[in-house]
N, C-alpha and C positions, 0 to 999 in steps of 0.2 A: 109136105113141102121138101123137095131136094135140094139141100143148101149146095151153094157152091164151092167149087175147090178151088184154094187160093193158088196152087199152082207151085212149081219147083224153085226152090233158091240154091242159089250156088254161092259157095265162100271160100274165098282164096287162102290158102295155107302156104307159107314160104320161108325158108331159111333164115333163121335170126328172129322169130316172130316170138311175140309173147302171146299166151294164150287167151289174155281175157278179152280181146276183142273179138276174135274169133268165138269163143265161148259164150259172149252176149249173142251173138247171130244163132249159134247151136243150142242154147237155153231157149229163145224165142221162137224160133222156127223149126226146131228138131225135135223137142219133146211133144208126146201126145198127151193131150189133156182129156183122161179117160170119162171124165164127169162133165166134158163138155159136148153137146150134141153138135158137133161141126167139124166136117172134113178140114184137116189140117195140112200144112205144108209138106211137101217133099225135100228135104235137106240133101244136099250133097257138097261134103268138103272135097276142094280140086286142088289140084296142084299142076305147077308147070310141067315138071319131069316126073319120072317112074320111081327115082330114088326117094328113101324116107325123107322129111323134112325134118330140119334140126331147129327146135325152140329154145328158148332161152331158158336154162337150169339144165341142160344136157339132156331133155327127152327127145325122143324121136317121133313121128308121126307118120303113118303111112295110109294111103288112100288108093283105091283103084280109078279115080276120077280125075280126068285131066280136062286141059284146056278146051276140048271139044264139048266138053259137057258143061262148062261156062257159057260158050258159046250159045248152048241150046237153051239155058235157064229162063225161065221167067223173070227172075229177079237177081241180079248177079251184085255181091257184097265185096269189097275190097275194105277188108278192116282195119288195114296200116300199110305202112311200106316199112321195111328195114332203114332205110335211108332216103330222106328228102331229097337229098342232092345228088343222088346216083339215078342216072338214067332207067325208064322202066323198059323192060326186055321189049324186044319186037315182036315178039308171040304173044305176049300178055295185051300189047296196045292192038294187036289184030284181034284178038279173039273181043276184046271189049267193044271195038268198033264194028265187029260183026255182030255182036249181040245186041248192040245199040241199033244198027241196021234192020234187025230184025222185029224191034219194038219192045225188045226188052227192058226193064227196069232196072238204071245202074245204081247203086249205093255205095258210099264212101264214108269210114269213119274215122275219125282223127285224121293222120297224115296220108289216107288212104286215097284224098283228093289230091294228091301229087301225080297219082298214076293216070286217074281220069282227067287230069288237065296236060299230061303228057301224051295222051291218047287224043287229045282235042276236043272232048267231051264237053268242056265247061267253057268254051269260046261262047262269049255273047250272053252267059249265063250268069245269074245272082249264085254264090258258092260261100261254104264256109269249111274252116278245118281249125285244129288247134290253135289257141290264141297265140301259143309261140310259134308257130308256123305262118301264120296269115301275113304278115308282111313280107315274107320270102315267098309266099306264093304269088301275092300281087306283083312284086316286082320280077318274077320270072314269067309270068303269064300275064301280061298288062291285057289281055281279051278277057280276063275275067274278072267279074263284078265281086271282088272278094269282101264279105262282110263277116268281121270278126265277133260279134255280137251274139248272135242266136245260138241257141243250143243246135239247132239243125234247120237245112234250108231244102223245101221241097218245091222244086222245081219242074214239075211233073213227071217226066220219065227219068229225070237226074235228081237225086236226093244226097246230100252232104250231111254230115254231122261235125261237130266241133270235137273237143278232147274224148277221150276214149269212153268213158262213163257217160256221156252223152249219145253214145251209140245204142244206148237202152231207152233213150227217149225218141230217137229215131226208129227205132224198130218197133216200138210200141205205136208210135204214129203209123208206121206201114200197115199194122195189125188192124188198127182203128179205119184206116183207108179202106182196107180190103174187106173189112168184115162187120165193122160197126162199132161203135161205142160200147155197147153191151158187152160183146165178147173181149174187147182192149180191156175194159174195166175188170172183166174178170181174171184175165191174164196177169193185169196188173197186181190183183189182191194176191194171188198164188205166188206171185214172185217179190210180194212186198214192196214194189215199189209206188210211187206216186204216178196215178193215171195221167197227169200232167204237171210239170215242175215248173213253178213260176219263175220269171226272170231269164235272162239269158247268161252268157260265160264273161258279160263285162265286169261282173263282180268278182271273178276270179283273176282276172288281168292284174298282174302288178305293173300297172302303168307307172312310169316314172314322170317324177313332176320336172318341172323346168330346171335347166342346169345353174348352179350357182354361179355367179358373174366373178370373172376375173379382175374385174374391178373393186378396189378395196374399197373404194366410198358408197359403192351399192351392195356389198356384201355387208358392211357395218349396217346400213339401213334394213336390209333382210332380215339378218339376225335380229334387230330390233323388231320387225314386224311378228317374226316368227314368235318372238317371247311376248307379244300384245296381240294375238289373234282374238284373244276375246273384246277387245275394243272395236268399235266401226270404224273402222281404217277406211281411209280412202286413200285416192292416188295423190291428191295434194297434200296429204300428211307425210305420206313417203319422200314426196318431191322437196317438202320443208325439212325432213329430216337430214337428206342428202345436202341440204344447202343449194339446191340447184332450182331453176324455173321448172315450171311444170313441162312446159314444150322440150325443154333439154333433159329432162328426167326421164320421159317418155321414150325419146330417141335412144340415149345411152341404155335403158333398160332393155328394150328391144335388141338392139345390137349384142347386148351381152347376156342375156337369158334365151333370146328367142320365142318371146312370149310376150303376152301384154302385161302391166302393173295389176288390171283385173283378173286376168285368168291366173296370175300366179298366186294370189292372194285366194280366190275359189280353190285353188288346186290343193295349196296349203291348209285350207280349211277342212277340206274332204278328206284328206290325209288325217288330220288329226282327229275328225270326225271317227273314220274307219279304225283308228286305234283306240279311241275310247270304247266303241261299240263291242271290240273284240276282248277288253280287258278288264271293264267294268260294267257295274249294274245302273250306271247312272241314266237318269230318265233322258229321254229324246229332247224335252222341253230344255234341260239343263245343258245336254250337249249342243243344243243348237246356240244358247247363250255363251257356252265357254268356246265356241269354235267362232264366235264373231257373226253368225248368220242372225238377221234380224228376227227371225220366228222360226219356229219347228216348220211351218209352210215353207220358208224359203229353204230351209235345212233340207226337206224332202225334195224338194223342187230339184235343186242342184246334184242332190245325191244319187236321185232317180236317174237323172241325165248322165250323171258320170259312170254310174254300176249296172243301170239296167233293172234295179230292185229297190226296194225301200230299206230305209235304216233299220227297222225292227225284223223283216226278213234277214235282212244281212246278219245282224245280231243271232237270230236262231241257227244260221247256218255256220258262225263263224266265232261264236263267243267260246273262250278259253274254258269256261266251266260253267254248268247249267245255271241258267238263269230265267225268270217268270216274269223278266221285263216285255 
């Protein structure tokens, strides 16, 4: 049986780049696997000009391949951009549009989504980028359906990934899509990475809790609530502590914090649970009690909605020291 060749991959190198994101692409699509009976990708590193590209750390990289090879490639990867606030060059935009018009697959890693958005390739599409940049991408390109949670988004011929390491997940997904799960699993084993990583990037996002109020009366109540999260606090309990009617308390709370009392309580409880999971061996059942959730099931429900993963999986990822919990 003759196995299909997966085609040519072109990855962009640019001044001021880190080599990590490009290295992901080189490792995944550029290495030949001698023990694998499968034709592999042809990889080309391309650059916009003819002079060497300067990378972070002082190294330079020279390549004979230019944007014409990018336009002709079967898969185009933009590993990142130097500055998301800077415009993409007209030459790169033209090359991306030409490649897309030819039917090529266009891929971005991390902030590379800004180059695709500048070229108009993400208009009307769901896309992701690093969580630090997601709001900026949404504001600048309102036609893009920005989703900050997943590790990557496959929208057919346009694929985007989150933070730089999520590029590994996306590149492995492309191998799986092109060559099947068996080949992808072989590659994952050789690279010592998970064939599929559970959860999204929500678990890594430093989501701010609602701001503390300027209202001194409310501030005292919220400090009291923060110290008593293990109690089954209700909104009426907070209103009574503030010596307000329930209706007045809810109105003043929303005006001062920008959120609802129930959401504030849930956010603070989840934040406390995150701290305990990272720094203690406390069982999940005890964490649920300590943070004021009615049961471990309730904790897991709200935790998953907030982080996209389970408390146990989060602990495995972020525990400060090894634990068997």
